[in-house]
C-alpha positions in Angstrom: 104.4 110.9 158.9 102.9 110.0 155.4 99.8 107.9 155.3 99.4 105.4 152.4 96.5 106.1 150.1 93.7 103.6 150.1 93.9 101.0 147.3 90.5 102.2 145.9 91.8 105.7 145.4 95.0 104.5 143.7 93.1 102.1 141.3 90.8 105.0 140.1 93.9 107.1 139.5 95.5 104.4 137.5 92.3 103.8 135.5 92.0 107.5 134.6 95.7 107.6 133.7 95.3 104.6 131.4 92.3 106.1 129.6 94.1 109.4 129.2 97.1 107.5 127.7 94.8 105.6 125.3 92.9 108.7 124.2 96.1 110.6 123.4 97.6 107.5 121.7 94.6 107.1 119.4 94.5 110.9 118.7 98.1 111.1 117.9 98.0 108.0 115.7 95.0 109.5 113.8 96.7 112.8 113.2 100.0 111.2 112.1 98.4 108.6 109.7 96.2 111.4 108.3 99.3 113.4 107.5 101.1 110.5 105.9 98.1 109.5 103.8 97.5 113.1 102.6 101.1 113.5 101.6 101.1 110.3 99.6 97.8 111.1 97.9 99.0 114.6 97.0 102.3 113.3 95.6 100.4 110.7 93.5 97.9 113.3 92.2 95.1 110.7 92.9 91.8 110.7 91.0 89.9 109.5 94.1 90.7 109.1 97.8 88.8 107.8 100.8 89.8 106.6 104.3 88.6 105.3 107.6 89.4 106.6 111.1 92.3 104.9 112.8 90.0 103.7 115.5 87.7 102.0 112.9 90.7 100.2 111.5 91.7 99.0 115.0 88.1 97.7 115.5 88.2 95.5 112.4 91.8 94.3 112.8 92.3 90.6 113.2 89.0 89.6 111.5 89.4 86.4 109.5 88.3 87.9 106.2 89.5 91.4 105.6 87.4 93.1 102.9 87.5 96.6 104.5 90.5 98.7 103.7 92.0 101.4 105.9 92.4 103.9 103.0 92.2 103.8 99.3 93.0 105.9 96.3 92.7 105.5 92.5 95.1 106.8 89.9 94.6 106.2 86.2 92.5 103.1 86.9 94.9 101.5 89.4 93.9 101.0 93.0 96.2 101.6 95.9 95.4 100.7 99.5 97.0 101.8 102.8 99.2 99.5 104.9 99.7 100.5 108.6 102.6 98.0 108.7 104.5 99.8 106.0 102.8 103.2 106.6 102.4 103.6 102.8 100.1 102.8 100.0 100.7 99.9 97.7 99.1 98.9 94.4 96.6 96.1 94.4 95.8 94.0 91.4 92.2 93.9 90.0 91.8 90.3 91.0 92.2 91.4 94.6 90.5 94.8 94.8 87.3 93.6 93.1 86.6 91.8 96.4 87.3 94.8 98.7 85.1 97.6 100.0 86.6 100.6 98.2 84.3 103.0 100.1 84.0 106.3 98.2 86.5 105.2 95.5 84.3 102.7 93.7 84.7 102.9 90.0 83.9 106.3 88.5 83.9 108.4 91.7 85.9 111.6 91.5 88.3 112.9 94.2 86.4 114.7 97.0 87.8 117.0 99.6 88.1 115.4 103.0 
């Protein structure tokens, strides 16, 4: 005859399983977006590139005023920022990007290895 586990034991197992899922989800998202960003930056032959961790982007998501970008690169004076919705970079006009935190790609910064 099989005895049912106490509810306390089951709730701890579910909690651990949820944390393990969350950890692997964030890790896999970080790896995949890093691959996509690197491929796009390499293809564009960017002058400068900088990015935040996926978890940092999740932490600032939903703020009313978004001045922090997920990732940015410069090419020939144009600025491109990353969209997680489109999983691609898009060009941003100067009237917009002058209000953004361009991290390590502020004007005049050269491409640095990441």
